[in-house]
C-alpha positions as CSV (number, residue, x, y, z in Angstrom):
1,X,-31.7,19.1,17.7
2,X,-32.0,17.0,14.6
3,X,-29.3,14.4,13.9
4,X,-28.5,12.6,10.9
5,X,-27.6,9.0,10.8
6,X,-27.8,6.4,8.0
7,X,-30.1,3.5,7.5
8,X,-27.6,1.2,6.2
9,X,-28.3,-1.1,3.2
10,X,-26.2,-3.4,0.9
11,X,-25.7,-3.0,-2.8
12,X,-23.8,-5.8,-4.4
13,X,-21.7,-4.7,-6.9
14,X,-18.1,-6.0,-7.9
15,X,-15.4,-3.4,-8.6
16,X,-12.7,-4.6,-10.9
17,X,-9.3,-5.0,-9.5
18,X,-6.5,-2.6,-10.7
19,X,-4.1,-4.3,-13.1
20,X,-1.1,-3.0,-14.9
21,X,-0.6,-4.5,-18.1
22,X,2.8,-3.9,-20.2
23,X,2.8,-5.0,-23.8
24,X,6.3,-6.1,-23.4
25,X,5.8,-8.3,-20.2
26,X,4.0,-11.5,-21.4
27,X,1.6,-12.9,-19.0
28,X,4.2,-16.4,-19.0
29,X,7.0,-14.0,-18.3
30,X,8.8,-15.5,-15.4
31,X,8.7,-12.1,-13.3
32,X,5.1,-11.0,-14.5
33,X,3.6,-11.7,-11.1
34,X,6.2,-9.7,-9.3
35,X,6.3,-6.8,-11.8
36,X,2.5,-6.6,-11.7
37,X,2.3,-6.3,-7.8
38,X,5.2,-4.0,-7.5
39,X,3.6,-1.8,-10.3
40,X,0.2,-1.7,-8.5
41,X,2.1,-0.6,-5.3
42,X,4.1,2.2,-7.1
43,X,7.4,0.5,-6.3
44,X,8.0,0.1,-10.1
45,X,6.9,2.0,-12.8
46,X,6.6,2.0,-16.7
47,X,8.0,4.4,-19.3
48,X,6.0,7.1,-21.0
49,X,5.5,4.6,-23.9
50,X,3.7,2.3,-21.8
51,X,6.4,-0.3,-21.7
52,X,8.3,-1.8,-18.9
53,X,11.5,-2.7,-20.8
54,X,12.2,-6.0,-18.1
55,X,15.6,-6.4,-19.6
56,X,16.9,-2.9,-19.2
57,X,19.1,-2.1,-16.0
58,X,18.5,-0.1,-13.0
59,X,20.9,2.5,-11.4
60,X,21.9,2.5,-7.8
61,X,20.0,5.5,-6.8
62,X,16.8,4.0,-8.6
63,X,17.2,0.7,-6.8
64,X,17.6,2.6,-3.3
65,X,14.3,4.5,-4.0
66,X,12.5,1.2,-5.1
67,X,13.8,-0.6,-2.0
68,X,12.4,2.0,0.3
69,X,9.0,2.0,-1.3
70,X,8.7,-1.6,-1.3
71,X,9.5,-1.6,2.4
72,X,6.8,1.1,2.9
73,X,9.3,3.7,4.5
74,X,9.1,6.7,2.2
75,X,7.8,8.7,5.3
76,X,10.6,7.8,7.5
77,X,12.7,10.8,8.7
78,X,16.4,10.5,9.0
79,X,17.8,12.8,11.8
80,X,21.6,12.6,10.9
81,X,22.2,12.2,7.2
82,X,25.5,10.6,5.9
83,X,27.7,12.5,3.5
84,X,28.8,11.0,0.1
85,X,31.1,12.9,-2.2
86,X,29.0,12.7,-5.0
87,X,25.3,13.3,-3.6
88,X,24.3,16.6,-2.4
89,X,20.8,17.7,-0.8
90,X,18.4,18.3,-3.4
91,X,19.7,15.2,-5.6
92,X,16.2,13.6,-6.3
93,X,17.1,10.1,-4.6
94,X,18.9,11.8,-1.7
95,X,16.4,11.1,0.7
96,X,15.8,7.5,-0.1
97,X,19.6,6.7,-0.3
98,X,19.8,8.2,3.4
99,X,17.0,5.9,4.5
100,X,18.6,2.9,2.9
101,X,21.6,3.8,5.2
102,X,19.4,4.3,8.2
103,X,17.6,0.9,7.9
104,X,21.1,-0.9,7.2
105,X,20.2,-1.7,3.7
106,X,23.5,-0.4,2.6
107,X,26.8,0.2,4.6
108,X,27.8,3.6,5.6
109,X,30.4,5.2,3.4
110,X,34.2,5.8,4.4
111,X,34.9,9.4,4.5
112,X,34.8,11.1,1.2
113,X,33.6,7.8,-0.4
114,X,31.3,8.0,-3.6
115,X,27.8,6.5,-3.8
116,X,28.1,6.2,-7.5
117,X,24.1,6.8,-8.0
118,X,24.1,6.5,-11.7
119,X,25.9,3.4,-11.9
120,X,23.9,0.2,-12.7
121,X,23.0,-1.8,-9.5
122,X,24.9,-5.3,-9.7
123,X,23.0,-8.4,-8.9
124,X,25.3,-9.0,-5.7
125,X,24.5,-5.3,-4.7
126,X,20.7,-5.9,-5.3
127,X,20.5,-9.2,-3.6
128,X,22.4,-8.1,-0.5
129,X,20.2,-5.0,0.1
130,X,17.3,-7.4,0.1
131,X,19.2,-9.8,2.8
132,X,20.1,-6.7,4.8
133,X,16.5,-5.9,5.2
134,X,16.1,-9.1,7.1
135,X,16.8,-10.6,10.8
136,X,18.7,-13.9,9.7
137,X,20.4,-16.8,11.2
138,X,24.4,-16.4,11.0
139,X,26.2,-18.8,8.9
140,X,29.8,-19.1,8.1
141,X,31.9,-18.5,4.9
142,X,32.2,-22.1,4.8
143,X,28.7,-22.9,5.0
144,X,27.6,-20.2,2.4
145,X,30.3,-21.5,0.0
146,X,28.7,-25.4,0.7
147,X,25.3,-24.1,0.1
148,X,25.9,-22.2,-3.1
149,X,28.5,-24.8,-4.5
150,X,25.7,-27.5,-4.8
151,X,24.0,-25.4,-7.3
152,X,25.9,-22.6,-9.0
153,X,28.9,-23.3,-11.2
154,X,30.5,-19.8,-10.7
155,X,30.5,-20.0,-6.8
156,X,34.2,-19.6,-6.5
157,X,34.4,-16.3,-8.7
158,X,31.6,-14.4,-6.5
159,X,33.2,-11.6,-4.3
160,X,34.4,-12.3,-0.8
161,X,31.8,-9.7,0.7
162,X,28.9,-11.2,-1.2
163,X,29.6,-14.7,-0.3
164,X,27.4,-15.0,3.0
165,X,24.7,-12.8,1.8
166,X,24.4,-15.1,-1.3
167,X,24.7,-18.1,1.1
168,X,21.6,-16.6,3.2
169,X,19.4,-15.5,-0.1
170,X,19.8,-19.2,-1.2
171,X,18.8,-20.7,2.0
172,X,15.8,-18.1,2.0
173,X,15.1,-19.0,-1.8
174,X,15.8,-15.3,-2.5
175,X,18.9,-15.9,-5.0
176,X,17.0,-14.7,-8.1
177,X,18.1,-16.3,-11.4
178,X,16.3,-16.0,-14.6
179,X,14.9,-19.6,-15.3
180,X,16.3,-21.6,-18.3
181,X,19.0,-18.8,-19.2
182,X,22.3,-19.1,-16.9
183,X,20.3,-20.9,-14.3
184,X,23.5,-22.5,-12.9
185,X,25.2,-19.0,-12.3
186,X,25.0,-16.5,-9.9
187,X,26.6,-13.8,-12.2
188,X,27.3,-11.5,-8.9
189,X,28.9,-8.7,-10.9
190,X,26.5,-8.5,-13.9
191,X,23.9,-5.5,-14.0
192,X,20.4,-6.5,-12.5
193,X,17.6,-6.2,-15.1
194,X,14.3,-4.6,-14.2
195,X,12.7,-7.9,-14.1
196,X,15.5,-9.3,-11.7
197,X,15.1,-6.2,-9.7
198,X,11.5,-6.5,-9.5
199,X,11.6,-10.2,-8.3
200,X,14.4,-9.6,-5.7
201,X,12.4,-6.6,-4.1
202,X,9.3,-8.9,-4.1
203,X,11.2,-11.3,-2.2
204,X,12.5,-8.9,0.2
205,X,9.1,-7.1,0.8
206,X,7.5,-10.6,1.6
207,X,10.4,-11.8,3.7
208,X,10.4,-8.4,5.7
209,X,6.6,-8.9,6.7
210,X,7.9,-12.0,8.8
211,X,11.6,-11.3,9.8
212,X,12.3,-7.6,9.4
213,X,15.8,-6.3,10.6
214,X,15.7,-4.5,14.1
215,X,15.4,-0.9,12.8
216,X,12.6,-2.0,10.2
217,X,10.7,-3.9,12.7
218,X,10.5,-1.0,15.0
219,X,9.2,1.4,11.8
220,X,6.9,-1.4,10.7
221,X,5.2,-1.9,14.1
222,X,1.6,-1.6,14.1
223,X,0.4,2.1,14.5
224,X,-2.0,2.8,17.1
225,X,-4.4,5.7,18.1
226,X,-7.7,7.0,19.2
227,X,-10.6,7.1,16.9
228,X,-13.8,5.5,15.9
229,X,-13.9,1.9,16.7
230,X,-15.0,-0.4,13.7
231,X,-16.9,-3.2,15.2
232,X,-15.9,-6.7,13.9
233,X,-12.4,-5.5,12.6
234,X,-9.7,-8.3,13.3
235,X,-6.1,-8.3,13.3
236,X,-3.7,-11.0,12.2
237,X,0.0,-10.3,12.3
238,X,0.5,-6.7,10.9
239,X,-2.7,-7.1,8.7
240,X,-5.9,-5.7,9.7
241,X,-9.4,-6.5,8.2
242,X,-12.4,-4.4,8.0
243,X,-15.4,-6.7,7.3
244,X,-18.1,-6.5,5.0
245,X,-20.9,-4.8,6.9
246,X,-18.8,-2.6,9.0
247,X,-20.3,0.8,9.7
248,X,-18.4,3.9,9.9
249,X,-18.9,7.9,9.9
250,X,-17.7,9.9,7.0
251,X,-18.1,13.8,6.8
252,X,-19.3,15.1,3.3
253,X,-17.5,17.7,1.5
254,X,-20.7,19.3,0.1
255,X,-24.3,19.8,0.5
256,X,-26.5,17.4,-0.7
257,X,-30.4,17.5,-0.6
258,X,-33.3,15.2,-1.4
259,X,-34.9,18.3,-3.0
260,X,-32.1,19.7,-5.3
261,X,-29.4,17.0,-5.9
262,X,-29.6,14.5,-8.6
263,X,-29.1,10.9,-9.2
264,X,-25.2,10.4,-10.4
265,X,-24.0,13.6,-8.8
266,X,-20.5,12.9,-7.5
267,X,-19.7,13.7,-3.6
268,X,-16.6,13.6,-1.8
269,X,-16.1,12.9,1.8
270,X,-13.3,12.4,4.6
271,X,-12.8,10.3,7.4
272,X,-13.4,12.7,10.4
273,X,-11.4,10.2,12.8
274,X,-9.2,7.5,12.6
275,X,-10.9,4.2,12.0
276,X,-9.5,1.9,14.6
277,X,-9.8,-1.9,16.2
278,X,-11.1,-2.3,19.7
279,X,-7.3,-2.6,20.6
280,X,-6.7,1.0,19.0
281,X,-4.7,-0.3,15.9
282,X,-5.2,2.3,13.0
283,X,-6.8,1.0,10.1
284,X,-7.9,3.9,8.1
285,X,-6.1,7.3,9.0
286,X,-8.0,10.6,9.7
287,X,-8.3,12.5,6.7
288,X,-8.4,9.7,4.2
289,X,-10.4,11.0,1.2
290,X,-13.6,8.9,0.0
291,X,-15.4,9.3,-3.5
292,X,-18.8,8.2,-4.6
293,X,-22.2,9.3,-6.3
294,X,-25.9,9.6,-5.4
295,X,-27.6,6.7,-6.6
296,X,-31.1,7.3,-5.6
297,X,-32.5,11.0,-4.8
298,X,-36.0,11.5,-4.6
299,X,-37.8,14.7,-3.3
300,X,-40.0,14.5,-0.3
301,X,-43.6,15.6,-1.1
302,X,-46.4,15.9,1.1
303,X,-48.8,13.1,1.4
304,X,-46.9,11.2,-1.4
305,X,-43.7,10.2,-0.1
306,X,-40.5,11.1,2.2
307,X,-37.4,12.1,0.7
308,X,-34.8,9.8,-0.4
309,X,-31.0,10.0,-0.4
310,X,-28.8,6.8,-1.2
311,X,-25.0,7.2,-1.4
312,X,-22.7,4.8,-3.3
313,X,-19.2,4.9,-2.3
314,X,-16.4,3.5,-4.7
315,X,-12.9,4.9,-3.9
316,X,-10.8,5.8,-1.0
317,X,-7.3,7.8,-1.3
318,X,-5.4,7.0,2.1
319,X,-3.0,9.3,3.4
320,X,-0.2,7.8,1.6
321,X,-1.8,8.8,-1.6
322,X,-3.0,5.3,-2.5
323,X,-6.5,5.2,-4.2
324,X,-8.1,2.0,-4.4
325,X,-11.9,0.6,-4.7
326,X,-13.7,1.1,-1.3
327,X,-17.5,0.0,-2.0
328,X,-19.8,1.5,0.7
329,X,-23.4,2.5,0.8
330,X,-25.9,4.1,2.8
331,X,-29.3,5.9,2.6
332,X,-29.6,9.0,4.6
333,X,-32.4,9.7,7.2
334,X,-33.3,12.1,10.1
335,X,-33.8,11.0,13.6
336,X,-37.2,10.6,14.4
337,X,-39.0,10.1,18.1
338,X,-41.9,8.1,18.2
339,X,-44.3,10.6,17.4
340,X,-42.5,12.1,14.4
341,X,-42.2,8.5,13.0
342,X,-45.8,8.2,13.1
343,X,-46.3,11.4,11.4
344,X,-44.0,10.6,8.8
345,X,-45.7,7.3,8.0
346,X,-49.1,8.8,7.9
347,X,-48.4,12.4,6.2
348,X,-45.1,11.8,4.6
349,X,-43.1,14.8,2.8
350,X,-39.9,14.7,4.8
351,X,-37.1,16.5,3.4
352,X,-33.5,15.5,3.7
353,X,-30.4,17.2,3.5
354,X,-26.7,17.2,4.7
355,X,-24.6,20.2,5.3
356,X,-21.0,20.4,4.1
357,X,-19.0,18.5,6.8
358,X,-22.0,16.5,8.2
359,X,-21.8,13.2,9.5
360,X,-23.3,10.3,7.6
361,X,-22.7,6.3,8.3
362,X,-22.2,4.2,5.4
363,X,-21.5,0.3,5.2
364,X,-18.9,-1.5,3.7
365,X,-19.8,-4.0,1.1
366,X,-16.6,-5.9,0.6
367,X,-13.9,-6.7,3.1
368,X,-10.9,-4.6,3.0
369,X,-7.2,-5.7,4.4
370,X,-5.0,-3.2,5.5
371,X,-1.3,-3.4,6.2
372,X,-1.4,-1.8,10.0
373,X,2.2,-0.7,9.9
374,X,2.0,1.7,7.1
375,X,-1.7,2.1,6.2
376,X,-1.3,0.6,2.7
377,X,-4.7,-1.4,1.8
378,X,-3.7,-4.7,0.5
379,X,-7.2,-5.9,-1.2
């Protein structure tokens, strides 16, 4: 029985990184980096007119949804939802708010209490959520006040409930203030701007990679499973790296042939199994979609040449709907014993074809880093 495999080759081609440019966010804006990174991850989004409106406010419901996305917990299931007097099932942010409660980012309401989803989230509320996502050292109210009073003129005016979260945020360098504007004030009660929220969520996201709270730590645990082992893949903390040169199988979504396909023809493929490390950490989940094109197609002709089929993969869409560059390439050939190898060298004329769902192997051209807790491709 004939088998298909891929004689792999390198094609050096750089793919441009995805970048989000908002006309109302200058490159030197104090939160430009955080806005860009969170935009790329889909945590924050712009408006239909292409602007970001960094000075606009954010509702409490919007912030809950952003926080869950920043932590990569959109797919978490909450078994026992909590009731609010002003939020019903079917409300667009119902699930995100329930997840924020489950992960203890916000406190459970008293019986019949309202969530106020359409109210603007305050700076105190948003910073508290960021701190609640973490495992932190306990500090006393006295210590918190001492830390804050050394820098902020309005320390005496912040709410009692926010004193310790504010102190912890300051110790962790997470107490976001706008540079050169009210820099000596916490302004706890003021509605947080979209730029401030972006910076707060970015800080939370980075700190949670190191010291998540107990429930997040369990949810962010590296996922394991069976699958195709990627040789040379490494793991550092919660990040896995597939190195350039790694080889893996893909199942083509359509028929291709050296006799009938054309250069430039697009193809799709899927990961037929999980791609895993030798320790069974899942790098890419089964079912991830790949896209590319045929870059070299030549028909097999007797006594002239064997058929040629060269694939150039450019994109991957993971199971969490993230689409990013995924540069890989390979040349399809048939398995041949020693006699057929001799025949094809002398006579030539071999024809190549791959049926739908046929397995071929491609080689990665650039390393890829993946968050092993949620499958998010980092670069």
